[in-house]
C-alpha positions as CSV (number, residue, x, y, z in Angstrom):
1,X,16.5,-10.1,-8.7
2,X,15.0,-7.3,-6.6
3,X,11.7,-7.8,-4.8
4,X,9.0,-5.3,-5.9
5,X,6.7,-3.5,-3.6
6,X,4.0,-1.1,-4.5
7,X,3.8,1.7,-1.9
8,X,0.9,4.1,-2.0
9,X,0.8,7.3,0.2
10,X,-0.1,10.8,-0.6
11,X,2.7,12.1,1.6
12,X,5.8,12.7,-0.6
13,X,8.1,12.6,2.4
14,X,6.8,9.2,3.5
15,X,7.2,7.8,-0.1
16,X,10.8,9.1,-0.2
17,X,11.5,7.6,3.2
18,X,10.1,4.2,2.3
19,X,12.1,4.1,-0.9
20,X,15.3,5.1,0.9
21,X,14.8,2.5,3.6
22,X,13.8,-0.4,1.4
23,X,16.1,0.0,-1.6
24,X,19.3,-0.9,0.3
25,X,17.5,-4.0,1.5
26,X,17.0,-5.3,-2.0
27,X,13.5,-3.9,-2.7
28,X,12.4,-2.0,-5.8
29,X,9.7,0.3,-4.6
30,X,7.1,1.5,-7.0
31,X,5.8,4.6,-5.2
32,X,2.4,6.2,-6.1
33,X,0.7,9.2,-4.6
34,X,-2.8,8.0,-5.2
35,X,-4.8,4.8,-5.5
36,X,-5.8,5.3,-9.2
37,X,-2.1,5.4,-10.2
38,X,-1.4,2.4,-8.0
39,X,-4.2,0.4,-9.6
40,X,-2.8,1.2,-13.1
41,X,0.7,0.1,-12.1
42,X,-0.8,-3.1,-10.6
43,X,-2.4,-3.9,-14.0
44,X,0.9,-3.3,-15.8
45,X,3.6,-4.6,-13.5
46,X,4.3,-7.5,-11.2
47,X,4.7,-6.8,-7.5
48,X,5.1,-9.0,-4.5
49,X,3.2,-6.8,-2.1
50,X,1.2,-3.6,-1.7
51,X,1.6,-1.2,1.2
52,X,-1.0,1.5,1.3
53,X,-2.0,4.4,3.5
54,X,-5.7,4.5,4.5
55,X,-6.4,8.2,4.3
56,X,-5.7,9.7,0.9
57,X,-7.6,12.1,-1.3
58,X,-10.0,10.3,-3.7
59,X,-9.8,6.6,-3.4
60,X,-8.6,5.6,0.0
61,X,-6.5,2.6,1.1
62,X,-9.4,0.4,2.1
63,X,-11.1,0.7,-1.3
64,X,-7.6,0.1,-2.9
65,X,-7.5,-3.2,-1.0
66,X,-10.8,-4.3,-2.5
67,X,-10.0,-3.2,-6.0
68,X,-6.5,-4.6,-5.9
69,X,-7.9,-8.0,-4.9
70,X,-10.0,-8.0,-8.0
71,X,-7.0,-7.3,-10.2
72,X,-4.4,-9.4,-8.4
73,X,-5.8,-11.6,-5.6
74,X,-2.4,-13.2,-5.1
75,X,-0.7,-10.0,-3.9
76,X,-1.0,-9.3,-0.2
77,X,-1.9,-5.8,1.0
78,X,-0.5,-4.2,4.2
79,X,-2.5,-1.1,5.3
80,X,-0.8,1.6,7.3
81,X,-2.4,4.7,9.0
82,X,-1.7,7.2,11.7
83,X,-5.5,7.3,12.5
84,X,-6.3,3.7,13.2
85,X,-9.3,2.6,15.1
86,X,-10.9,-0.8,15.6
87,X,-13.5,0.0,12.9
88,X,-10.7,0.9,10.4
89,X,-8.8,-2.3,11.1
90,X,-12.0,-4.4,10.7
91,X,-12.9,-2.6,7.5
92,X,-9.3,-3.1,6.1
93,X,-9.3,-6.8,6.9
94,X,-12.8,-7.2,5.4
95,X,-11.6,-5.4,2.2
96,X,-8.8,-8.0,1.9
97,X,-5.9,-6.5,3.8
98,X,-3.4,-9.1,5.1
99,X,-2.2,-6.9,8.0
100,X,-2.5,-3.5,9.5
101,X,0.3,-1.3,10.8
102,X,0.1,2.0,12.7
103,X,2.3,5.0,11.8
104,X,4.9,5.9,12.7
105,X,6.6,2.6,12.0
106,X,10.2,1.5,11.7
């Protein structure tokens, strides 16, 4: 059985890269371009983790952390961003993120 990860990033190239890198490692990646689509998938499908970008049009990754915790508090959220600051890290953790990762990452 494949492990399922919900990956949320408005950058199409980043979504494709993550899918290409995780699929051979046994992950099924549910990729979404925006938080609203990710929240809908989270309501409909089981996932083991959420990985989200911080800066996206509309609902950002930090708000996604808060809202996903209301829907599925058992699912850990990893926040990634190229524009990280101490304030952003603190806000993400307060919103329920389990960890924070700076882009670019391997």
